[in-house]
C-alpha positions in Angstrom: 115.4 -107.8 134.1 114.5 -106.0 136.8 112.6 -103.4 138.5 109.9 -101.6 136.7 110.9 -98.4 134.9 109.6 -95.0 135.6 105.9 -95.1 136.4 105.2 -91.4 136.0 103.7 -90.7 132.6 105.1 -87.7 130.8 102.8 -86.6 128.1 103.8 -84.3 125.2 102.4 -83.5 121.8 105.3 -83.8 119.3 108.4 -85.8 120.0 111.8 -86.7 118.8 113.3 -89.9 119.9 116.9 -90.9 119.9 118.8 -93.6 121.6 122.5 -93.6 122.5 124.2 -96.2 120.3 127.6 -97.2 119.2 129.6 -95.0 121.6 128.4 -91.8 123.2 127.1 -90.3 119.9 123.5 -89.3 119.8 121.5 -89.8 116.6 118.0 -88.3 116.5 114.9 -89.9 114.9 111.5 -88.2 115.0 108.0 -89.5 115.5 105.1 -87.3 116.6 102.9 -88.2 119.6 104.9 -90.5 121.8 103.7 -89.8 125.3 107.0 -90.1 127.2 109.5 -88.1 125.0 110.0 -84.4 125.1 110.2 -82.3 122.0 113.7 -81.9 120.7 115.3 -83.7 123.7 117.4 -86.8 123.2 115.8 -89.9 124.7 117.5 -90.3 128.0 114.9 -92.2 130.1 114.7 -95.9 130.7 114.9 -98.6 128.0 115.9 -101.4 130.3 116.3 -105.2 129.5 116.1 -104.5 125.7 115.6 -107.2 123.1 115.7 -106.9 119.3 113.9 -108.8 116.6 114.2 -108.3 112.8 111.2 -108.1 110.5 112.7 -107.9 106.9 114.7 -104.7 106.8 113.2 -103.3 110.0 114.4 -104.0 113.6 112.0 -103.8 116.5 113.3 -103.2 120.1 111.2 -103.9 123.2 111.9 -103.2 126.9 110.8 -103.6 130.5 107.9 -101.3 131.5 108.9 -97.7 131.6 107.7 -94.2 130.9 104.0 -95.1 131.4 104.2 -97.9 128.7 103.9 -101.5 129.8 105.9 -102.7 126.8 107.6 -99.8 125.0 108.6 -100.6 121.4 110.8 -98.8 118.9 111.8 -99.5 115.3 114.8 -98.8 113.2 116.1 -99.6 109.7 119.8 -99.0 110.5 120.2 -99.9 114.2 121.2 -96.3 114.8 118.1 -94.1 114.5 115.0 -95.4 116.4 111.4 -94.2 116.4 108.6 -95.2 118.8 105.7 -97.3 117.6 102.6 -95.5 116.2 99.7 -94.7 118.3 96.8 -97.1 118.6 93.7 -96.7 116.6 91.2 -96.9 118.1 92.6 -95.6 121.4 91.6 -97.8 124.4 92.5 -94.9 126.8 90.8 -91.7 125.6 92.4 -89.7 128.3 95.8 -90.3 126.6 95.6 -88.9 123.0 99.1 -90.3 122.1 98.8 -93.7 123.7 101.4 -96.0 122.0 101.9 -99.0 124.3 102.6 -102.3 122.4 101.1 -104.3 125.3 98.2 -102.1 126.5 96.2 -104.4 128.8 97.9 -106.8 131.3 96.9 -110.5 131.5 93.9 -111.1 133.8 96.0 -113.5 136.0 98.5 -110.9 137.2 98.5 -109.6 140.7 96.8 -106.4 139.6 94.5 -108.1 137.1 94.0 -106.1 133.9 94.6 -102.8 135.6 97.5 -100.8 134.3 98.0 -99.2 137.7 100.8 -100.8 139.6 101.4 -103.4 136.9 104.7 -103.9 135.1 106.3 -106.5 132.8 109.9 -107.5 132.9 112.4 -108.6 130.2 110.3 -109.2 127.1 111.1 -111.5 124.2 109.4 -111.4 120.8 109.4 -113.6 117.7 107.4 -114.2 114.5 105.6 -117.5 114.0 103.9 -117.7 110.6 101.8 -114.6 110.2 101.5 -113.9 113.9 103.9 -112.3 116.4 104.3 -113.8 119.8 105.6 -111.8 122.9 106.8 -113.6 126.0 106.9 -111.4 129.2 106.9 -111.8 133.0 104.3 -110.3 135.4 103.7 -110.3 139.1 101.5 -113.0 140.6 102.4 -112.0 144.1 104.6 -109.4 145.8 107.6 -111.7 145.5 106.9 -113.9 142.5 106.6 -113.6 138.7 105.4 -115.8 136.0 105.6 -115.8 132.1 102.9 -114.6 129.8 102.4 -115.5 126.1 100.7 -112.8 124.0 100.0 -112.5 120.3 99.6 -109.7 117.7 99.3 -109.4 114.0 102.1 -106.9 113.8 105.4 -106.4 115.6 104.0 -103.0 116.7 101.3 -104.8 118.6 99.0 -104.4 120.4 99.8 -107.8 122.0 97.1 -109.5 124.0 97.1 -112.4 126.4 93.5 -113.6 127.1 94.6 -116.7 129.0 93.4 -117.4 132.6 96.8 -118.7 133.8 100.5 -118.1 133.2 102.3 -119.8 130.3 105.2 -120.9 132.5 105.7 -120.6 136.3 108.5 -122.2 138.1 108.4 -123.2 141.8 111.6 -121.3 142.6 111.2 -118.6 145.2 110.8 -115.7 142.7 109.1 -117.7 139.9 110.0 -117.3 136.2 111.4 -114.2 134.4 113.3 -113.1 131.3 111.7 -115.2 128.6 113.4 -115.1 125.2 112.4 -117.2 122.2 115.0 -118.7 119.9 114.3 -119.9 116.3 116.8 -122.6 115.2 118.2 -123.0 111.7 115.7 -125.8 110.9 112.8 -123.6 112.0 112.2 -125.3 115.3 111.6 -122.9 118.2 112.6 -122.8 121.9 111.8 -120.7 124.9 114.7 -119.7 127.2 114.0 -118.2 130.6 115.3 -117.9 134.2 113.9 -119.7 137.2 114.3 -116.9 139.7 116.1 -117.7 142.9 117.1 -115.0 145.4 120.1 -113.2 144.0 123.1 -113.4 146.3 121.8 -116.2 148.5 120.3 -119.0 146.3 121.5 -120.4 143.0 119.6 -119.4 139.8 119.2 -121.3 136.6 118.6 -120.8 132.9 116.3 -123.1 131.1 115.2 -124.1 127.5 112.1 -125.9 126.3 110.9 -126.6 122.8 107.9 -124.6 121.5 105.1 -125.7 119.2 105.2 -124.7 115.5 103.0 -121.6 116.2 104.9 -120.6 119.4 101.7 -120.6 121.5 102.4 -123.7 123.5 105.2 -126.0 124.4 105.8 -128.8 122.0 104.1 -132.1 122.9 106.3 -134.4 125.0 108.9 -131.7 125.4 110.4 -130.9 128.8 112.6 -128.1 130.2 116.3 -128.7 130.0 118.9 -126.9 132.1 121.4 -124.7 130.3 123.4 -123.0 133.0 123.3 -122.8 136.8 125.2 -120.8 139.5 125.3 -123.9 141.8 128.9 -125.1 141.9 127.7 -128.6 142.8 125.6 -129.0 139.6 126.9 -130.9 136.5 125.0 -130.3 133.2 125.8 -132.6 130.4 129.2 -133.5 132.0 130.0 -129.8 132.4 130.6 -128.6 136.0 128.8 -125.4 136.8 130.6 -122.4 138.4 129.9 -119.1 140.0 132.8 -116.7 139.6 131.8 -113.1 139.0 128.1 -113.9 138.7 127.2 -113.5 142.5 124.6 -116.4 142.4 122.5 -114.5 139.9 122.2 -115.2 136.2 119.3 -114.1 134.0 118.3 -112.6 130.6 119.3 -115.6 128.4 119.5 -114.9 124.7 120.8 -117.3 122.0 121.9 -117.1 118.4 123.3 -119.6 115.8 126.3 -118.0 114.1 129.4 -119.4 112.4 128.3 -123.0 113.0 127.9 -122.5 116.7 125.2 -121.8 119.3 126.1 -118.8 121.4 124.3 -118.0 124.6 124.6 -114.7 126.4 123.2 -113.9 129.9 123.5 -111.3 132.6 124.9 -111.9 136.0 125.1 -110.3 139.5 122.9 -107.7 141.2 121.2 -105.5 138.6 121.4 -102.3 140.8 125.2 -102.3 140.9 128.2 -101.8 138.7 128.9 -105.5 139.1 126.0 -106.4 136.7 127.6 -107.7 133.5 127.0 -109.9 130.5 128.5 -113.4 130.3 128.7 -115.9 127.4 128.6 -119.6 126.8 128.8 -121.9 123.8 126.1 -124.6 123.5 125.9 -127.9 121.7 122.3 -127.0 120.7 119.3 -125.0 121.8 118.7 -127.5 124.6 122.3 -127.4 125.7 124.5 -128.4 127.3 126.4 -125.1 127.4 129.9 -124.3 128.6 130.9 -120.8 129.6 133.3 -119.6 127.0 135.0 -116.9 129.0 135.8 -116.6 132.7 135.3 -112.8 132.5 132.3 -110.7 131.5 131.8 -109.7 127.9 131.5 -105.9 128.7 133.5 -103.8 131.0 132.4 -100.7 132.9 133.5 -97.3 131.5 133.6 -93.9 133.1 130.1 -93.2 131.8 128.5 -96.6 131.8 128.0 -99.0 134.8 126.3 -102.3 135.1 126.2 -103.1 131.4 123.7 -106.0 131.1 120.2 -107.1 130.4 121.0 -107.7 126.8 119.9 -109.6 123.8 122.0 -111.0 120.9 120.8 -111.0 117.3 121.9 -111.2 113.7 121.5 -108.2 111.4 120.3 -108.4 107.8 123.9 -108.6 106.5 124.5 -111.7 108.7 126.6 -109.9 111.3 126.3 -110.3 115.1 125.0 -107.5 117.3 124.3 -107.0 121.0 121.7 -104.7 122.5 122.1 -104.0 126.3 121.4 -101.4 128.9 123.7 -99.5 131.3 123.4 -97.2 134.2 124.6 -93.7 133.4 127.5 -93.2 135.9 127.7 -92.6 138.7 124.2 -93.9 139.3 123.3 -97.5 139.7 119.8 -97.1 141.0 116.7 -94.9 140.6 116.5 -91.6 142.5 113.2 -89.8 143.0 112.1 -88.5 139.6 111.6 -84.8 139.0 108.4 -83.7 137.2 108.9 -83.0 133.5 105.7 -81.3 132.5 105.3 -78.2 130.4 108.5 -76.6 129.4 110.6 -78.0 132.2 113.9 -79.7 131.7 114.1 -83.5 132.3 116.9 -84.6 134.6 118.7 -87.8 133.3 119.9 -89.1 136.6 119.6 -92.8 137.4 118.5 -94.2 134.0 119.2 -97.5 132.3 119.9 -96.5 128.7 120.4 -98.8 125.7 123.2 -99.3 123.3 123.7 -101.5 120.2 127.2 -103.0 119.8 128.8 -105.1 117.0 130.1 -108.5 118.0 132.5 -111.0 116.4 134.0 -114.4 117.3 137.7 -114.1 118.3 139.7 -117.2 119.4 136.5 -119.2 120.1 134.7 -116.5 122.1 132.4 -113.6 121.5 134.1 -110.2 121.5 132.8 -106.7 121.3 134.2 -105.6 118.0 132.8 -105.5 114.5 133.1 -108.4 112.1 134.8 -107.8 108.8 132.5 -105.8 106.6 130.4 -107.8 104.2 131.7 -107.8 100.7 129.4 -107.0 97.8 129.6 -109.2 94.7 127.9 -108.5 91.5 124.6 -110.3 90.6 125.3 -114.0 90.5 128.6 -113.5 92.3 129.7 -115.7 95.2 129.8 -114.5 98.8 131.7 -117.1 100.8 131.3 -117.7 104.5 133.2 -119.7 107.1 131.2 -123.0 107.0 127.9 -122.7 108.9 125.8 -125.7 109.9 122.2 -125.1 108.6 120.6 -128.4 109.6 121.4 -131.7 111.3 118.4 -134.1 111.3 120.1 -136.2 114.0 119.2 -133.3 116.3 115.7 -132.6 114.9 114.8 -136.3 115.0 113.4 -136.6 111.4 115.3 -138.5 108.8 114.9 -137.6 105.1 112.5 -140.1 103.4 110.7 -140.3 100.1 108.2 -137.7 101.2 111.0 -135.2 101.4 111.6 -132.1 103.5 111.8 -128.5 102.7 114.6 -126.5 104.4 114.6 -122.8 104.5 118.0 -121.3 103.7 117.4 -117.7 102.7 117.0 -115.1 105.5 118.8 -117.5 107.8 122.3 -118.6 108.6 123.7 -115.2 107.4 122.1 -115.9 104.0 120.1 -112.8 102.7 116.5 -113.2 101.5 117.5 -112.3 98.0 120.2 -114.9 97.5 119.7 -116.8 94.2 121.6 -120.0 95.1 123.7 -121.6 97.8 126.9 -123.7 97.9 126.4 -126.5 100.4 128.2 -129.5 101.7 125.6 -132.2 102.3 126.3 -135.3 104.3 124.1 -138.4 104.6 124.6 -140.8 107.5 122.9 -143.9 109.0 120.7 -144.9 106.0 118.9 -148.2 106.6 119.2 -149.2 103.0 121.1 -148.2 99.8 119.7 -145.3 97.9 120.2 -141.8 96.7 119.4 -138.2 97.8 118.2 -135.5 95.5 118.3 -131.7 96.3 116.3 -129.2 94.2 114.6 -125.8 94.5 111.5 -125.8 96.6 108.2 -125.2 94.8 109.4 -127.1 91.6 108.8 -130.6 90.5 111.3 -133.2 91.8 113.8 -133.7 89.0 115.3 -136.9 87.6 118.6 -136.3 89.2 120.7 -137.3 92.3 123.3 -135.7 94.4 124.5 -138.4 96.8 124.4 -142.2 96.4 124.8 -144.2 99.6 124.9 -147.8 101.0 123.2 -149.0 104.1 125.0 -147.6 107.2 127.3 -145.4 105.2 128.3 -141.8 106.0 129.2 -139.9 102.8 129.3 -136.2 101.7 129.0 -134.3 98.5 129.1 -130.6 97.5 125.8 -129.4 96.2 125.2 -126.0 94.5 121.4 -125.5 94.6 119.2 -122.8 93.3 116.9 -121.5 96.0 113.2 -122.0 95.4 110.0 -120.7 96.9 110.6 -118.9 100.2 114.3 -119.1 99.8 114.2 -122.9 100.5 115.5 -126.2 99.0 113.8 -129.6 99.0 115.4 -132.9 99.9 114.2 -136.4 99.3 115.6 -139.9 99.1 114.3 -142.9 97.2 114.8 -145.2 100.2 116.9 -145.7 103.3 115.7 -142.6 105.2 119.2 -141.3 106.2 119.9 -138.4 108.5 121.2 -135.4 106.6 123.7 -132.7 107.7 124.0 -129.5 105.7 126.8 -127.0 106.0 126.7 -123.7 104.0 129.9 -122.6 102.3 128.5 -119.5 100.6 125.7 -118.0 98.5 125.2 -116.4 95.1 123.7 -113.0 94.9 120.4 -112.4 93.3 119.7 -110.2 90.3 120.6 -110.6 86.6 124.0 -112.3 86.6 126.9 -110.6 84.9 130.1 -112.1 83.6 131.2 -115.0 85.8 128.0 -114.9 87.7 126.2 -118.1 88.6 122.8 -119.1 87.2 121.1 -122.0 89.0 118.6 -124.2 87.3 116.4 -127.1 88.4 118.8 -130.1 87.9 118.7 -131.6 84.4 120.2 -134.8 83.2 122.7 -134.3 80.4 124.2 -137.9 80.2 123.3 -141.4 81.3 125.5 -144.0 79.7 123.4 -146.8 81.1 120.8 -145.9 78.4 123.0 -144.0 75.8 126.2 -146.2 75.9 129.1 -146.7 75.8 130.7 -146.6 79.3 133.5 -144.1 79.9 136.8 -145.8 79.2 140.4 -144.7 78.9 139.6 -143.0 75.6 138.1 -139.5 76.4 134.4 -139.0 75.8 133.3 -135.6 74.7 130.0 -134.2 76.0 128.6 -131.1 74.5 126.7 -129.1 77.1 126.8 -125.3 76.4 124.2 -124.5 73.9 122.1 -127.5 75.0 120.2 -128.6 78.1 119.2 -125.1 79.0 122.8 -123.8 79.1 123.6 -120.9 76.8 126.4 -121.2 74.3 128.4 -118.5 76.0 128.5 -120.1 79.4 132.0 -120.0 80.8 131.9 -122.9 83.3 129.5 -125.6 84.5 128.3 -127.0 87.9 127.6 -130.7 87.5 126.8 -133.6 89.7 128.6 -136.6 88.2 127.9 -140.2 89.3 129.8 -143.3 88.4 128.3 -146.7 88.7 129.0 -150.4 87.8 132.8 -150.1 87.3 134.5 -153.4 86.6 137.7 -152.4 88.5 138.9 -149.7 90.9 139.9 -146.4 89.3 139.1 -142.8 88.9 137.3 -140.4 86.6 138.6 -137.1 85.3 136.6 -134.2 83.9 138.2 -131.3 82.0 137.6 -128.7 79.3 137.6 -130.1 75.7 140.6 -129.0 73.7 143.0 -128.9 76.7 145.5 -131.5 77.6 144.3 -134.2 80.0 145.3 -132.9 83.5 146.9 -134.7 86.4 143.8 -134.6 88.4 140.7 -136.7 89.4 137.1 -135.9 90.3 135.8 -139.3 91.5 137.6 -142.3 92.9 135.8 -145.7 92.8 136.1 -149.4 93.5 134.7 -152.2 91.5 130.9 -152.3 91.6 130.6 -149.0 93.5 128.1 -146.2 92.9 129.5 -142.8 93.9 128.8 -139.2 93.0 130.7 -135.9 93.3 130.0 -132.3 92.3 132.2 -131.1 89.5 132.8 -127.5 88.5 134.5 -127.4 85.1 135.4 -124.7 82.6 133.7 -125.0 79.3 136.0 -126.1 76.5 136.0 -126.0 72.7 132.5 -126.2 71.1 130.9 -125.8 74.5 132.0 -129.3 75.6 133.8 -131.2 78.3 135.8 -134.4 78.2 135.5 -137.4 80.6 137.9 -140.3 81.0 138.5 -143.1 83.5 141.9 -144.8 84.0 140.2 -148.2 84.2 137.0 -150.0 85.1 134.9 -148.4 82.3 132.1 -147.2 84.6 128.7 -146.0 83.5 128.5 -142.2 84.1 125.5 -140.0 84.9 125.8 -136.2 84.5 123.2 -133.8 86.0 123.5 -130.1 85.4 122.9 -127.8 88.5 123.8 -124.5 86.8 126.4 -122.6 84.9 128.5 -119.4 85.1 127.9 -116.6 82.6 130.4 -115.8 80.0 131.8 -112.4 79.3 134.1 -110.1 81.4 134.2 -111.4 84.9 132.7 -109.0 87.5 133.0 -108.9 91.3 132.5 -112.3 92.9 132.4 -114.1 89.5 134.0 -117.4 88.7 137.1 -118.0 86.6 137.5 -121.6 85.5 140.9 -123.2 85.1 142.1 -126.5 83.6 142.4 -128.6 86.8 145.7 -128.1 88.5 147.1 -130.2 91.3 148.0 -128.1 94.3 148.8 -130.8 96.9 149.5 -134.5 97.0 150.8 -135.6 100.4 151.4 -139.1 99.0 154.6 -137.6 97.4 155.2 -134.5 99.5 154.2 -135.8 102.9 153.1 -135.6 105.7 149.6 -136.9 106.0 146.9 -134.5 107.3 146.4 -134.9 111.0 144.4 -133.2 113.7 147.2 -130.7 114.0 146.1 -129.4 110.6 148.0 -128.3 107.5 147.9 -124.8 105.8 148.7 -124.5 102.1 149.2 -121.3 100.1 146.9 -121.0 97.1 147.0 -117.4 96.0 149.6 -116.4 93.5 150.1 -120.0 92.6 148.4 -122.6 90.3 146.9 -119.8 88.2 145.1 -118.2 91.1 145.9 -114.5 91.3 146.5 -112.4 94.4 144.4 -109.4 95.0 147.5 -107.2 94.4 147.9 -108.4 90.8 146.9 -105.3 88.7 146.2 -107.3 85.6 143.5 -109.6 87.0 140.9 -109.4 89.7 142.2 -111.0 92.9 140.9 -114.4 94.1 138.6 -114.4 97.1 137.7 -118.1 97.1 138.6 -121.3 95.2 136.8 -124.3 93.9 138.7 -127.5 94.8 138.4 -131.2 94.3 139.8 -132.7 97.5 140.5 -136.4 97.9 141.4 -138.3 101.0 143.1 -141.8 100.8 144.7 -144.3 103.0 143.5 -143.1 106.4 144.3 -145.4 109.3 141.0 -144.9 111.0 137.5 -143.6 110.2 137.2 -139.8 110.5 136.3 -136.6 108.7 138.2 -133.8 107.0 137.4 -130.1 107.3 138.7 -127.3 105.1 138.4 -123.6 106.0 140.1 -120.2 105.6 143.5 -120.0 107.2 143.6 -117.8 110.3 140.0 -118.5 111.2 138.8 -120.7 114.1 138.0 -124.3 113.0 134.3 -124.4 112.2 131.8 -127.0 113.2 131.6 -128.6 109.8 133.0 -131.3 107.6 133.8 -131.8 103.9 134.7 -135.4 103.6 133.8 -138.5 105.8 136.0 -141.5 105.3 136.6 -145.0 106.8 140.0 -146.7 107.2 141.7 -147.3 103.9 139.1 -145.6 101.8 139.7 -143.3 98.9 137.0 -140.7 98.5 136.7 -137.2 97.0 134.5 -134.2 97.4 134.1 -130.8 95.8 135.0 -127.9 98.2 134.4 -124.2 97.8 136.4 -122.3 100.4 137.3 -118.7 101.0 141.0 -117.9 101.0 142.2 -116.9 104.4 145.4 -115.3 105.8 148.2 -115.1 103.3 145.9 -116.4 100.5 145.8 -119.8 102.3 143.5 -122.5 103.4 143.7 -125.0 106.3 142.9 -128.7 106.2 142.5 -130.9 109.3 141.2 -134.3 110.2 139.8 -135.5 113.5 141.7 -138.8 113.2 143.1 -141.3 110.8 145.8 -139.0 109.3 145.0 -139.7 105.6 146.9 -138.5 102.6 145.1 -135.7 100.9 145.1 -134.6 97.2 143.9 -131.1 96.2 143.1 -130.2 92.6 142.0 -126.6 91.7 139.1 -126.2 89.3 139.0 -122.4 89.4 138.6 -119.3 91.6 136.0 -116.6 92.5 137.1 -113.0 92.1 137.4 -110.7 95.0 134.1 -109.0 95.9 134.3 -105.2 96.5 133.6 -103.7 99.9 
């Protein structure tokens, strides 16, 4: 928040701006004509209560009023070197030839009206809605009270304008409303977070959230504020008792991000003009809460040179990693002294300033930590980059089931997925359908194909792995034929854009390669060979296929196995079924002799439908590329025991079952594996989650099952510590069978 920055305007002609980032190192960036930076002098004045928003490859930072600018703005392409925004043209203030304020004229409803004299905004938050930028800021309406403004601009550089006659949000708490920060959820819905301002040190303060309209310029119809956190120990929010430990009755500056399948909230606590001012953290169920503090201690400690580190904002960089921008007092100061004049050739004194820093964050043991995440690996074009599963959408929370009209879900440029990703590996779950039906996933902007990904019965919860090419705007489309189920999507990884090289994935709009209901015969105990490579849009040199295989109308319970033609039938299965059932599963299979695959069932002679989602290029496998194997069984707890419980089970994959370790000089090491995982014989309904060993368990699932059910799903998972993966169920302790279909080579750093 708090306190306006320096009000004395320091005008110069040519300037160089730098900001102290990532330690005490100074990196200089230049821009001519900023009014409050001296030539050749590192930027050491205020940039308090900073917030960052990304626009493509450019980051924009905004701060509380300072240096004669009501809303100072800077931009960067690397989060290290920052430059001030360009000067306005035309210039609304002819007396200032280098005027560069991103919010030049205050709202008319402020205490000082539209006059710049004596006016100051606190704690800005900015986001893009469509082709417009929206800035939320707080301004004085009386000597002791502030309210929130909503202003718009056509560019992140501004100028932002608020032509309204009244505040956007104004709480009845003693000091009103401050520190607004917008949050865009993974499904595109938007929320505004803010603080209702009590009196720090004497009355409790609260952090709020309320859903915004699609354009961000009003609150959503029928929405209402929901409480996220409070410093009142007598308050219980969503069953979570509130506390006030180090926070001193004061919490403010809420900022939220969705990362690693979780909603993370940071906030600042205690008195801003003190070394006790720090950043706290909480983990939330969703953007409307409830939230639980995830650490009893502040995120940042003081240092010998930095005191009162707070006023921050959390954001995701273009490579999907977490970052924090905050401000700190340059020790030993924790308040503003009288400012010296800095005109002409005089030297500016840097005492008593709140400077900004950008710090990398990671999630360690279920909490945010100020340390970098592992560097992003770089795969070749078409190569797979795996992630710890990230929940991209849950329509149970958005309130809109997936019907025949369909929905478009933006994946690229969100959820740690870059804008140039070509395709994504998803685990898609349908739940609560009102009637039997099927779900289809396809690239947005293309015609809905004759294909299906998940078949479901009324009331059923069932999942399937889906590899989908990204369409227009980095999005996918979803639709059902009936039943309007809720849909949950977890992201397991993405395939890089560009012209795929050996082992790289090429996604296509799904095409039907086989439907025995019309072509006959059903698939029996005698293998059926299906040529694919060289047909159906798949080149003859494809090395492996990504298929969605559906069985229907079996006369008896059984299972179906898919493998490369010309190889011995493996001890493996891809789909388990009961008499009369319709069930689908994604199958990744190496291409066999004559570009073909074989299918067989042990009994029941089901009809089989095969839809092609894409293929892997042939040739020498490059970084991140896929290497198909004849299916190999890696685990069967029916014979090895024990069942997989909520305690979890870790199995070693690397250097076994044909999957090489990264230390094998003759082959590229494996980074991730493609598995067919089957659960059977669970004693109760539940779900199974698979993730890299050594990592926190994600908020995601791979298979949903009911008591006694046998059900498979395709799983793509990165190898974790020791080349291993971990499996866990929430209840039911089923037996689990794991078959390996292939592996993805190690991307290079």
